[in-house]
N, C-alpha and C positions, 0 to 999 in steps of 0.2 A: 431441305433431304432429312432422312432417318437417321437420329444418329443415337447409336449404341456404344457398347464397351468396345465392339472389335474395332471402332473408329477413332478411339482415343487416340493410339499411340499416332495416327496421322494432326487431330489439331492439337493433339498437346505438345506434340514436340516438330514444330514444321522446319524445314530444312534451310538449311544457311543457303544464300542462293548463290554464293558466287565458291560452294561445295566444287567437287571435280566429280567429272560422270562417275566415276567411281565408287566415289561416296553417296551420290546420289542409287547406285545402284544396291550397295550394299543396306543404305536405310533401307528400298522397299523391300528385300530379299529377311531382312532383319522383322521387317512389321510382318509380310508375310509369314514367317515363320509363327510370327507372335499370334496371329490366329487362327492360326492351324492348333496350335497348340493349347489354346482358350477354346478352342471350337471342342479339342480333344478332351477333354477335362469335363467340358461344362455338355456333353453330347451321349459321351464314350462308346459302348456299342452298337448305339442305334445310328449311327455315320454310315457314312454311303458314300462314292466319288459317280457321278454320270461324266460324262468324256466322251468325244470321237476321233478323242486320236490326232484333233491336232498340235500344237506347241505348247500352245497356251493348258490345256486341259492333260500332256503328260509333267509339267512342269506343276501341275496341281496335285497330280497323281504322286511324285517323287518327293515332295513334300509331306505328304498326308501318308505315307506309307512306310517315309520314313523314322515315323514316330509314333505310325498306330499302323503296324505291318497288312495285322488279319482285318481290316475296313475293305469290305465290299467294292470291286471295280465293274461299273454298270455300265450299257453303251446300248443304243437301239441300232440294232442292224433293220434297216428297213426295205430291204432285199434289193435297192438300188446302189450302192455303195461302191464305189473303186474296187480291184480287186485289193488293189494294196497293200487297203486298210486293213484286209485281215492278213496279210503281212507284218505290219504293224502291230497287230492284237496278238501276235504266235510271239514274240519279241516280248513284247511287255511282259507275258504270261512266262516266259524263259528267264529274262533279267528278275522279273520282282518275287517268282514262288508263285503267282497269282494264279486265280483261275476268273475269268472277264465274262460277264453274268452276261449274254446277250437278251436283248428286251426286243421281241418279233412284234410285228403286226397280226390281227386277226385274221386268216387266212381267207372267211365267209365275207370281211367288207371291202377285204381286198379285190377278190374276184367281184364282187357285184360294182365297186369302183370302175377296175377294166371293165365290166361289159356295158356300166354307162355311158361311160365318156373317155372311153381308150387309155394306151397305156402310158400316152404323155399327153395326158392332160391339161400338165402344168404349164404348156405352155398357148393354151387356149386365151387365157386371163387371169389375174390375180385371186377370183374369186374361187379357179379351178387350180388352182398352187396349192392355196392355204386349203379346200379338200385335201389334195393327193398327202397335205403336210400334219393333216389332222388325222387320217386315216393311217401314214406311216408311223409318225414320230407321238404327238401330243395324245391319244386316245391309248396308244401304247401305254405310254408312260405313266397315266393316269388311272388306267387298269393296272400296271403292276404295286403303285404306291397303292393303292386301294387292299392289294392280295399283303403285302408285306408295312402293316400298319407301326410295324416297329421301327422303321427309318424314320425318325424325325428330326437327319440333318441333313442336307447332302451337299459335298464340293462340286463347285462348279468353276469351270473357268473363263466366267467373261470378265473384260475388261474397258473402262469407259472411254477408251481410245479406237475400241473397233470401227463404232456409228459414232453417230449422232442418237441413235436412239440410246443404245447404254451409255452415253455420256453420265447417267447419273447412277448409274449402278450401285448400292451398298455392297461394302464388305459382310454383312450380314443384311438378311430380307427375311422379318418374322412379320411378313402380311403374309405369306405362302404356306402350304404345307404338305411336304414336309419344308423345315428354317432351311433358304440357300444360302450358301455361303460360297463369296467370291473372296476369297483370302488373294486374289492378285489384282484385283479390280483398277489399284493404281501405278501398273508396271504398263510400259511402253514397249512394241513391241520388240525395240532394241534389250529391254532389259531380258525381255523372253527369250530370243536369241541368244543374248550372252549365257544366260544361266544355260540352254539347254547345252552351247557348245560347250561351257567348265563343266558341266556335270556330265559328258558324251550321256545326252540321254537318246531314246531311240529316234527316228522323226519319222516323219512322213514322208516319202519317197517325189510326192507331188511338188513338195514345196521348191526340189529341185528344176522343176519344170514351169515356174514361176507365178505358181498357188501362192496365195494368202489368205485364204479361205475353204474349206473344203468340207463339202456336205455329199450327196450323193449325186452319181459320177454326172447323169446328165442334167446336172440345176448348180454346178459350177465347173468355171472357168482360170485361167492364168488370168492373171489380169498387167496392164499395160503402169505403164512411167506414170506418176500422176494419178493415177487408181485410187481413189479408198478400196481397206483392205477387206472391205464384204462383196465390192464390184462385181466382185464373179458371181457372186451368187447369184442369181435368176437375172442373168443380166439384162435380159429382152424386156422386163420389165424399169419404166421408165420413172415413175413415181412412188409406189409403193415401198413400205419401208423392208430392208434386206432381213425379214425373219420370221423363222415355221410358225412361231405357236408357242413355241414349247416356254419361253424365256420373255416373251410380251403377246400379248393377245391383244388381236387388231381387230380394229375399230373402224367404223365409219359403214359406209356400202359395201369394200369388200366381207366387213362381217355374218353384213346382214344377206348376203349372198349364198358367203360357203352353208349360212347355218340352214339355209334352206334347199341347199346342194347334199346335204351332210343327210338329212331328215331323208329329203328322195331314197338317198342311199342306203339306208338304212331301216327303210321301208322294205327296198327289194332286196336287202341282204337275208338268206334260206340258212337255219336253224339246225 
């Protein structure tokens, strides 16, 4: 694992194994606040928060805006979000006196994708689903970052406990541009929920319906007891990683297939 200054609190101060759950929660929160403070000192006005308004993202947003209230808040509006996500956005804007910037897909690319493969192409194959994520999420974010080179640090809400794919997430990832900061990487779902309740944070209403991970409306469902946190994402896929490509790049056959699909789509896109 790549070590860095933001990981010092985790590696230099091991937790007492007999400490109470509350002590552990407090240590995690202190570590997260230290990471946020360090990032603010290092990156200053070049920071932004990227969130989909799940619990994790709202915890990070609360931590960051508490010390740097002018930090821009970004979200990707894929065009297929649940209606209740927009209600959460409005609540966040009022509570924190901020404006959430919506990053949207290229309309011509979306039109080409729908024309070639249909509106619900994502259920046909992993490659089709990855293409949809590329057009609606990955490429819009890439374009936004290209147009806004002043952003050099990006706060995210990734946690190691969310899935095997995320098990080795670093507190800070300098291998990407912009640098990605995961201040709550070592938190559990219980840590996140406790912070949410203790601080009366806004909460997406789909959690009350049994959701544990919330993305696009047709690609997310509630989970059953014993299922993983991200089991409700693209649940019809039995073997694929539950990732869209923003945080982790697809590999193997699905990646090669989606490259071909994307090339064909762009060839048919009218400008």
